[in-house]
N, CA, C and O atoms as CSV, one atom per row, in Angstrom:
chain,resi,resn,atom,element,x,y,z
A,1,MET,N,N,0.812,-1.185,0.000
A,1,MET,CA,C,0.000,0.000,0.000
A,1,MET,C,C,0.865,1.262,0.000
A,1,MET,O,O,0.482,2.254,-0.620
A,2,VAL,N,N,1.994,1.255,0.661
A,2,VAL,CA,C,2.828,2.454,0.734
A,2,VAL,C,C,3.676,2.533,-0.534
A,2,VAL,O,O,4.488,1.647,-0.800
A,3,GLU,N,N,3.484,3.595,-1.312
A,3,GLU,CA,C,4.220,3.797,-2.540
A,3,GLU,C,C,5.235,4.908,-2.352
A,3,GLU,O,O,5.366,5.446,-1.252
A,4,LEU,N,N,5.951,5.257,-3.399
A,4,LEU,CA,C,7.044,6.211,-3.301
A,4,LEU,C,C,6.641,7.587,-2.792
A,4,LEU,O,O,7.424,8.218,-2.083
A,5,ASN,N,N,5.456,8.074,-3.123
A,5,ASN,CA,C,5.076,9.421,-2.723
A,5,ASN,C,C,4.186,9.454,-1.482
A,5,ASN,O,O,3.552,10.474,-1.212
A,6,HIS,N,N,4.128,8.386,-0.742
A,6,HIS,CA,C,3.285,8.338,0.445
A,6,HIS,C,C,4.104,8.595,1.708
A,6,HIS,O,O,5.298,8.299,1.760
A,7,ASN,N,N,3.445,9.149,2.721
A,7,ASN,CA,C,4.044,9.380,4.029
A,7,ASN,C,C,3.257,8.591,5.057
A,7,ASN,O,O,2.107,8.217,4.822
A,8,VAL,N,N,3.879,8.340,6.195
A,8,VAL,CA,C,3.246,7.555,7.246
A,8,VAL,C,C,3.407,8.307,8.564
A,8,VAL,O,O,4.476,8.840,8.863
A,9,ALA,N,N,2.322,8.341,9.353
A,9,ALA,CA,C,2.377,8.943,10.684
A,9,ALA,C,C,1.773,7.964,11.679
A,9,ALA,O,O,0.660,7.476,11.483
A,10,ASN,N,N,2.509,7.679,12.743
A,10,ASN,CA,C,2.014,6.838,13.826
A,10,ASN,C,C,1.438,7.775,14.879
A,10,ASN,O,O,2.162,8.595,15.444
A,11,VAL,N,N,0.128,7.657,15.149
A,11,VAL,CA,C,-0.506,8.583,16.084
A,11,VAL,C,C,-1.248,7.833,17.187
A,11,VAL,O,O,-1.846,6.784,16.950
A,12,ASN,N,N,-1.198,8.387,18.388
A,12,ASN,CA,C,-1.963,7.858,19.517
A,12,ASN,C,C,-2.472,8.989,20.411
A,12,ASN,O,O,-2.922,8.751,21.532
A,13,ALA,N,N,-2.396,10.223,19.902
A,13,ALA,CA,C,-2.888,11.392,20.630
A,13,ALA,C,C,-3.364,12.430,19.618
A,13,ALA,O,O,-2.955,12.396,18.458
A,14,ASP,N,N,-4.223,13.347,20.046
A,14,ASP,CA,C,-4.741,14.398,19.172
A,14,ASP,C,C,-3.596,15.210,18.569
A,14,ASP,O,O,-2.600,15.479,19.239
A,15,GLY,N,N,-3.741,15.595,17.312
A,15,GLY,CA,C,-2.744,16.457,16.707
A,15,GLY,C,C,-2.834,16.508,15.204
A,15,GLY,O,O,-3.587,15.759,14.582
A,16,VAL,N,N,-2.044,17.417,14.619
A,16,VAL,CA,C,-1.990,17.604,13.176
A,16,VAL,C,C,-1.168,16.471,12.561
A,16,VAL,O,O,-0.042,16.209,12.983
A,17,VAL,N,N,-1.739,15.810,11.569
A,17,VAL,CA,C,-1.025,14.771,10.825
A,17,VAL,C,C,-0.298,15.416,9.652
A,17,VAL,O,O,0.850,15.075,9.366
A,18,LYS,N,N,-0.973,16.359,8.966
A,18,LYS,CA,C,-0.376,17.069,7.843
A,18,LYS,C,C,-1.025,18.435,7.714
A,18,LYS,O,O,-2.250,18.546,7.759
A,19,GLY,N,N,-0.236,19.454,7.558
A,19,GLY,CA,C,-0.750,20.791,7.303
A,19,GLY,C,C,-0.937,20.983,5.805
A,19,GLY,O,O,-0.172,20.432,5.014
A,20,GLY,N,N,-1.917,21.737,5.411
A,20,GLY,CA,C,-2.171,21.959,3.989
A,20,GLY,C,C,-2.871,20.776,3.345
A,20,GLY,O,O,-3.280,19.830,4.019
A,21,HIS,N,N,-3.002,20.848,2.022
A,21,HIS,CA,C,-3.719,19.832,1.255
A,21,HIS,C,C,-3.082,18.444,1.440
A,21,HIS,O,O,-1.859,18.311,1.483
A,22,GLY,N,N,-3.927,17.428,1.547
A,22,GLY,CA,C,-3.445,16.052,1.647
A,22,GLY,C,C,-4.518,15.059,1.252
A,22,GLY,O,O,-5.693,15.407,1.134
A,23,VAL,N,N,-4.105,13.823,1.048
A,23,VAL,CA,C,-5.020,12.741,0.717
A,23,VAL,C,C,-4.690,11.558,1.612
A,23,VAL,O,O,-3.556,11.078,1.619
A,24,ILE,N,N,-5.682,11.084,2.370
A,24,ILE,CA,C,-5.480,9.882,3.176
A,24,ILE,C,C,-5.695,8.683,2.272
A,24,ILE,O,O,-6.734,8.546,1.627
A,25,VAL,N,N,-4.689,7.816,2.238
A,25,VAL,CA,C,-4.715,6.625,1.402
A,25,VAL,C,C,-5.133,5.406,2.215
A,25,VAL,O,O,-5.806,4.516,1.694
A,26,GLY,N,N,-4.741,5.358,3.489
A,26,GLY,CA,C,-5.088,4.221,4.329
A,26,GLY,C,C,-4.963,4.540,5.800
A,26,GLY,O,O,-4.276,5.482,6.195
A,27,VAL,N,N,-5.641,3.739,6.607
A,27,VAL,CA,C,-5.562,3.836,8.068
A,27,VAL,C,C,-5.430,2.420,8.603
A,27,VAL,O,O,-6.188,1.526,8.225
A,28,LYS,N,N,-4.457,2.228,9.488
A,28,LYS,CA,C,-4.297,0.939,10.154
A,28,LYS,C,C,-4.447,1.141,11.648
A,28,LYS,O,O,-3.867,2.069,12.214
A,29,VAL,N,N,-5.214,0.287,12.284
A,29,VAL,CA,C,-5.287,0.281,13.742
A,29,VAL,C,C,-4.233,-0.728,14.179
A,29,VAL,O,O,-4.425,-1.936,14.037
A,30,THR,N,N,-3.114,-0.229,14.715
A,30,THR,CA,C,-1.994,-1.103,15.064
A,30,THR,C,C,-2.092,-1.656,16.473
A,30,THR,O,O,-1.506,-2.696,16.774
A,31,LYS,N,N,-2.824,-0.974,17.337
A,31,LYS,CA,C,-3.067,-1.452,18.704
A,31,LYS,C,C,-4.527,-1.185,19.028
A,31,LYS,O,O,-4.963,-0.036,19.088
A,32,ALA,N,N,-5.268,-2.247,19.233
A,32,ALA,CA,C,-6.697,-2.108,19.537
A,32,ALA,C,C,-6.885,-1.383,20.863
A,32,ALA,O,O,-6.079,-1.516,21.783
A,33,GLY,N,N,-7.949,-0.625,20.940
A,33,GLY,CA,C,-8.255,0.115,22.150
A,33,GLY,C,C,-9.423,-0.493,22.888
A,33,GLY,O,O,-9.961,-1.524,22.487
A,34,SER,N,N,-9.804,0.146,23.957
A,34,SER,CA,C,-10.944,-0.293,24.756
A,34,SER,C,C,-12.244,0.087,24.047
A,34,SER,O,O,-12.219,0.728,22.996
A,35,SER,N,N,-13.350,-0.301,24.613
A,35,SER,CA,C,-14.660,-0.004,24.037
A,35,SER,C,C,-14.819,1.500,23.834
A,35,SER,O,O,-14.568,2.283,24.751
A,36,GLY,N,N,-15.231,1.900,22.644
A,36,GLY,CA,C,-15.425,3.310,22.340
A,36,GLY,C,C,-14.210,4.012,21.764
A,36,GLY,O,O,-14.290,5.196,21.436
A,37,SER,N,N,-13.081,3.317,21.629
A,37,SER,CA,C,-11.891,3.937,21.045
A,37,SER,C,C,-12.137,4.241,19.575
A,37,SER,O,O,-12.682,3.416,18.843
A,38,LYS,N,N,-11.728,5.440,19.149
A,38,LYS,CA,C,-11.929,5.836,17.755
A,38,LYS,C,C,-10.991,6.974,17.395
A,38,LYS,O,O,-10.414,7.633,18.260
A,39,ILE,N,N,-10.855,7.184,16.090
A,39,ILE,CA,C,-10.129,8.335,15.572
A,39,ILE,C,C,-11.057,9.055,14.602
A,39,ILE,O,O,-11.633,8.442,13.703
A,40,GLU,N,N,-11.191,10.351,14.794
A,40,GLU,CA,C,-11.933,11.188,13.860
A,40,GLU,C,C,-10.901,11.956,13.048
A,40,GLU,O,O,-10.078,12.680,13.609
A,41,LEU,N,N,-10.942,11.802,11.746
A,41,LEU,CA,C,-10.022,12.512,10.866
A,41,LEU,C,C,-10.749,13.735,10.325
A,41,LEU,O,O,-11.790,13.635,9.676
A,42,LYS,N,N,-10.157,14.905,10.617
A,42,LYS,CA,C,-10.821,16.181,10.346
A,42,LYS,C,C,-10.099,16.965,9.257
A,42,LYS,O,O,-8.877,16.896,9.128
A,43,ASN,N,N,-10.878,17.714,8.474
A,43,ASN,CA,C,-10.365,18.518,7.372
A,43,ASN,C,C,-9.961,19.886,7.904
A,43,ASN,O,O,-10.748,20.832,7.867
A,44,GLY,N,N,-8.740,19.985,8.395
A,44,GLY,CA,C,-8.215,21.220,8.969
A,44,GLY,C,C,-7.061,20.914,9.894
A,44,GLY,O,O,-6.594,19.776,9.953
A,45,VAL,N,N,-6.599,21.908,10.612
A,45,VAL,CA,C,-5.456,21.738,11.500
A,45,VAL,C,C,-5.785,22.061,12.959
A,45,VAL,O,O,-4.887,22.250,13.780
A,46,VAL,N,N,-7.085,22.123,13.273
A,46,VAL,CA,C,-7.532,22.376,14.644
A,46,VAL,C,C,-8.627,21.383,15.010
A,46,VAL,O,O,-9.259,20.799,14.130
A,47,SER,N,N,-8.848,21.193,16.294
A,47,SER,CA,C,-9.842,20.207,16.742
A,47,SER,C,C,-11.270,20.568,16.352
A,47,SER,O,O,-12.128,19.687,16.298
A,48,GLY,N,N,-11.547,21.840,16.080
A,48,GLY,CA,C,-12.882,22.265,15.694
A,48,GLY,C,C,-13.188,22.098,14.210
A,48,GLY,O,O,-14.274,22.464,13.760
A,49,ALA,N,N,-12.252,21.553,13.448
A,49,ALA,CA,C,-12.456,21.360,12.006
A,49,ALA,C,C,-13.540,20.306,11.757
A,49,ALA,O,O,-13.808,19.483,12.632
A,50,PRO,N,N,-14.159,20.322,10.587
A,50,PRO,CA,C,-15.219,19.347,10.287
A,50,PRO,C,C,-14.669,17.927,10.130
A,50,PRO,O,O,-13.597,17.723,9.562
A,51,VAL,N,N,-15.416,16.960,10.640
A,51,VAL,CA,C,-15.031,15.553,10.571
A,51,VAL,C,C,-15.297,15.021,9.165
A,51,VAL,O,O,-16.394,15.188,8.633
A,52,GLU,N,N,-14.301,14.386,8.569
A,52,GLU,CA,C,-14.458,13.758,7.254
A,52,GLU,C,C,-14.889,12.302,7.404
A,52,GLU,O,O,-15.805,11.850,6.717
A,53,PHE,N,N,-14.225,11.563,8.310
A,53,PHE,CA,C,-14.651,10.194,8.594
A,53,PHE,C,C,-14.072,9.728,9.925
A,53,PHE,O,O,-13.133,10.318,10.458
A,54,THR,N,N,-14.661,8.647,10.450
A,54,THR,CA,C,-14.290,8.089,11.748
A,54,THR,C,C,-13.946,6.619,11.587
A,54,THR,O,O,-14.600,5.896,10.836
A,55,VAL,N,N,-12.901,6.179,12.308
A,55,VAL,CA,C,-12.527,4.763,12.343
A,55,VAL,C,C,-12.615,4.311,13.798
A,55,VAL,O,O,-11.954,4.870,14.673
A,56,TYR,N,N,-13.429,3.305,14.045
A,56,TYR,CA,C,-13.544,2.738,15.393
A,56,TYR,C,C,-12.470,1.694,15.574
A,56,TYR,O,O,-12.187,0.928,14.653
A,57,ALA,N,N,-11.862,1.650,16.756
A,57,ALA,CA,C,-10.641,0.877,16.943
A,57,ALA,C,C,-10.732,-0.111,18.099
A,57,ALA,O,O,-9.815,-0.192,18.916
A,58,GLU,N,N,-11.810,-0.851,18.176
A,58,GLU,CA,C,-11.926,-1.859,19.227
A,58,GLU,C,C,-11.238,-3.157,18.827
A,58,GLU,O,O,-11.176,-4.100,19.616
A,59,SER,N,N,-10.715,-3.206,17.591
A,59,SER,CA,C,-9.921,-4.342,17.117
A,59,SER,C,C,-8.895,-3.815,16.116
A,59,SER,O,O,-9.079,-2.733,15.559
A,60,THR,N,N,-7.816,-4.568,15.883
A,60,THR,CA,C,-6.843,-4.160,14.881
A,60,THR,C,C,-7.468,-4.325,13.500
A,60,THR,O,O,-8.258,-5.241,13.270
A,61,GLN,N,N,-7.111,-3.439,12.594
A,61,GLN,CA,C,-7.645,-3.510,11.238
A,61,GLN,C,C,-6.757,-2.752,10.270
A,61,GLN,O,O,-5.927,-1.935,10.668
A,62,ASP,N,N,-6.948,-3.037,8.996
A,62,ASP,CA,C,-6.167,-2.429,7.929
A,62,ASP,C,C,-7.129,-1.925,6.859
A,62,ASP,O,O,-7.682,-2.711,6.090
A,63,LEU,N,N,-7.323,-0.620,6.816
A,63,LEU,CA,C,-8.240,-0.009,5.857
A,63,LEU,C,C,-7.424,0.653,4.758
A,63,LEU,O,O,-6.750,1.655,4.999
A,64,GLY,N,N,-7.482,0.104,3.561
A,64,GLY,CA,C,-6.711,0.641,2.446
A,64,GLY,C,C,-7.612,1.196,1.370
A,64,GLY,O,O,-8.835,1.076,1.441
A,65,ASN,N,N,-7.000,1.805,0.373
A,65,ASN,CA,C,-7.709,2.373,-0.778
A,65,ASN,C,C,-8.791,3.373,-0.381
A,65,ASN,O,O,-9.883,3.367,-0.950
A,66,ILE,N,N,-8.492,4.230,0.590
A,66,ILE,CA,C,-9.464,5.229,1.031
A,66,ILE,C,C,-9.487,6.410,0.064
A,66,ILE,O,O,-10.556,6.797,-0.409
A,67,ASN,N,N,-8.333,6.983,-0.232
A,67,ASN,CA,C,-8.208,8.102,-1.175
A,67,ASN,C,C,-9.183,9.250,-0.891
A,67,ASN,O,O,-9.907,9.687,-1.785
A,68,ARG,N,N,-9.200,9.731,0.334
A,68,ARG,CA,C,-10.069,10.838,0.757
A,68,ARG,C,C,-9.264,12.124,0.811
A,68,ARG,O,O,-8.266,12.201,1.528
A,69,ARG,N,N,-9.689,13.141,0.058
A,69,ARG,CA,C,-9.007,14.435,0.010
A,69,ARG,C,C,-9.313,15.284,1.230
A,69,ARG,O,O,-10.443,15.310,1.718
A,70,PHE,N,N,-8.296,15.975,1.713
A,70,PHE,CA,C,-8.412,16.935,2.801
A,70,PHE,C,C,-7.820,18.249,2.290
A,70,PHE,O,O,-6.612,18.349,2.076
A,71,GLU,N,N,-8.668,19.243,2.097
A,71,GLU,CA,C,-8.243,20.512,1.494
A,71,GLU,C,C,-7.462,21.410,2.451
A,71,GLU,O,O,-6.579,22.151,2.021
A,72,ALA,N,N,-7.782,21.350,3.754
A,72,ALA,CA,C,-7.219,22.309,4.708
A,72,ALA,C,C,-6.275,21.678,5.725
A,72,ALA,O,O,-5.992,22.292,6.754
A,73,GLY,N,N,-5.786,20.479,5.466
A,73,GLY,CA,C,-4.914,19.790,6.400
A,73,GLY,C,C,-5.611,18.573,6.980
A,73,GLY,O,O,-6.808,18.372,6.778
A,74,ILE,N,N,-4.853,17.766,7.701
A,74,ILE,CA,C,-5.394,16.549,8.315
A,74,ILE,C,C,-5.146,16.623,9.820
A,74,ILE,O,O,-4.005,16.728,10.271
A,75,TYR,N,N,-6.229,16.568,10.582
A,75,TYR,CA,C,-6.146,16.605,12.044
A,75,TYR,C,C,-6.740,15.316,12.598
A,75,TYR,O,O,-7.831,14.912,12.195
A,76,ALA,N,N,-6.033,14.671,13.513
A,76,ALA,CA,C,-6.504,13.441,14.150
A,76,ALA,C,C,-7.021,13.757,15.545
A,76,ALA,O,O,-6.285,14.276,16.384
A,77,ASP,N,N,-8.283,13.445,15.788
A,77,ASP,CA,C,-8.909,13.623,17.100
A,77,ASP,C,C,-9.183,12.227,17.649
A,77,ASP,O,O,-10.053,11.517,17.146
A,78,ILE,N,N,-8.442,11.838,18.676
A,78,ILE,CA,C,-8.462,10.459,19.167
A,78,ILE,C,C,-9.184,10.360,20.505
A,78,ILE,O,O,-8.964,11.158,21.416
A,79,THR,N,N,-10.053,9.357,20.595
A,79,THR,CA,C,-10.746,9.014,21.832
A,79,THR,C,C,-10.315,7.596,22.208
A,79,THR,O,O,-10.378,6.696,21.370
A,80,GLY,N,N,-9.888,7.384,23.423
A,80,GLY,CA,C,-9.487,6.050,23.869
A,80,GLY,C,C,-7.991,5.835,23.789
A,80,GLY,O,O,-7.215,6.783,23.666
A,81,ASN,N,N,-7.595,4.559,23.862
A,81,ASN,CA,C,-6.181,4.224,23.999
A,81,ASN,C,C,-5.628,3.412,22.832
A,81,ASN,O,O,-4.620,2.726,22.999
A,82,ALA,N,N,-6.248,3.467,21.669
A,82,ALA,CA,C,-5.759,2.739,20.496
A,82,ALA,C,C,-4.607,3.510,19.843
A,82,ALA,O,O,-4.380,4.685,20.132
A,83,GLU,N,N,-3.883,2.809,18.946
A,83,GLU,CA,C,-2.816,3.432,18.171
A,83,GLU,C,C,-3.097,3.220,16.696
A,83,GLU,O,O,-3.629,2.184,16.296
A,84,TYR,N,N,-2.730,4.221,15.883
A,84,TYR,CA,C,-3.078,4.226,14.471
A,84,TYR,C,C,-1.863,4.543,13.620
A,84,TYR,O,O,-0.942,5.235,14.054
A,85,LEU,N,N,-1.878,4.029,12.411
A,85,LEU,CA,C,-0.889,4.366,11.391
A,85,LEU,C,C,-1.683,5.008,10.247
A,85,LEU,O,O,-2.545,4.367,9.645
A,86,ILE,N,N,-1.385,6.271,9.957
A,86,ILE,CA,C,-2.077,7.017,8.920
A,86,ILE,C,C,-1.159,7.084,7.705
A,86,ILE,O,O,-0.027,7.555,7.816
A,87,ILE,N,N,-1.630,6.620,6.543
A,87,ILE,CA,C,-0.869,6.677,5.314
A,87,ILE,C,C,-1.496,7.778,4.463
A,87,ILE,O,O,-2.691,7.739,4.170
A,88,PHE,N,N,-0.679,8.766,4.064
A,88,PHE,CA,C,-1.199,9.918,3.339
A,88,PHE,C,C,-0.191,10.394,2.310
A,88,PHE,O,O,0.976,10.004,2.315
A,89,LYS,N,N,-0.681,11.250,1.430
A,89,LYS,CA,C,0.216,11.897,0.467
A,89,LYS,C,C,-0.191,13.339,0.285
A,89,LYS,O,O,0.437,14.065,-0.486
């Protein structure tokens, strides 16, 4: 899934994944969290940005071929104790 022009970010806390325009190609849940664990991926660089999609992380999983555009940056808002690998370009 990771090609030459892709970047990877390992996240387990709220924060900016990428500033400016980006495209999420895949999300992997590398460490399952407790009940209710999730990541909200937002179109912007602040926690108040609009949510584009949510991944629930009560089990490990590998979500590929997402190809979702983010015009204003990518912000990860995490609830719970799971860990994620975000693949973007």
